[in-house]
N, C-alpha and C positions, 0 to 999 in steps of 0.2 A: 506550560511552555512549549513552545512551536518548535519542530525537531530543529530549524535552523539556529535557533538559539543555543539549544540543547546542543546540538553537535559542536556551535564554534565552545561555549563553557568548557565541553570536553577537548579542544581543540585537536578536532576532527573534521573532514567533512561530511557532510548531511548523508550522503550516502553509504559511508562505515559507520555513520553513527547510528543507521537503520540496521543495515546488516548488525551489529552488537546487539542492538535491542529483537531480531530475529533469531539470531545465536540463545540470546537467554530466555528467548518463549519456550524455545526449541527443547531447551535444557530444566524446564518449569521453573523459570524463575519470570514472572510478571511485571511489567512494567506498565505501570498505570497511565504514565504521561504519552504510551501509545495511542490515548484516546485522543490525543491531539495531533496524531500524525492527519498528513494529504494521502491521497491514492491516486497515481495517474492514471488516464484512460486515452488505450490509444484507440484508434480510428482505421480498420481494416476496408476498403474497401473491395467487396465479389459480385461474384456474378450473382446472387442473391441476394442482395442488397449490402448493407455494411454492418460489421457488425465492432461489437466496443469490446475491449478487452482490460481488465481493469489487473493492475501492479503495485505492487509494494516500492515504496521510494527508493527500495536498493535494486531491484530488478536492472540490468541491464540492458532491456527490451527501451524503455522508455528515451528519446532524445533531452528533452528537458522542457519542448514547448508544447506539452498536452495539456488538456482540460485537469483537474482535478476535482474530486471529493472528500468531504469529512469523513470521518470512521463512520457515523451515525450513514451518511448517504450510501457510501459504499458497502454495507451492512445491507440495507435496504435493496440497495437495486440488484444486490447477488441473490438475495432472498427471492426476489421477483424475478429473476434471470433477466434482465434488463443490460445486465452485461455479463461476458462469459469472464471468471478468472485465468489469469494466464497460469500457464501449462509448466512455463521456468521458473516462478518464485512461487505460487502455491496463494494467493495473497489469503483466501477464503479460512487459513489454518488461522491465522490474528486477527480475522471479525469475531472472535466469539462474544458472549457478552457477559461482564462482567459484574458479577453479584454482591 
């Protein structure tokens, strides 16, 4: 189930639904449907080049028109240091593999 569909079913906005999932994860209650999440990537231009920053969908930083990654893509890019996790929402906490 996609985030938008799950949020609609729960009567919440996508951001509020993701915030709820994040809180569940922090409390130790895992939602396997987080595997279907999308992860916005913001691009910041700097003097040394560009910085790509990964966010979870409930983060306040993305404005809504960013490119997004699947959970698997986000895991791979964080592991290879091709994107930097956002300091505000710390998405790397939710990218642990589920066995």
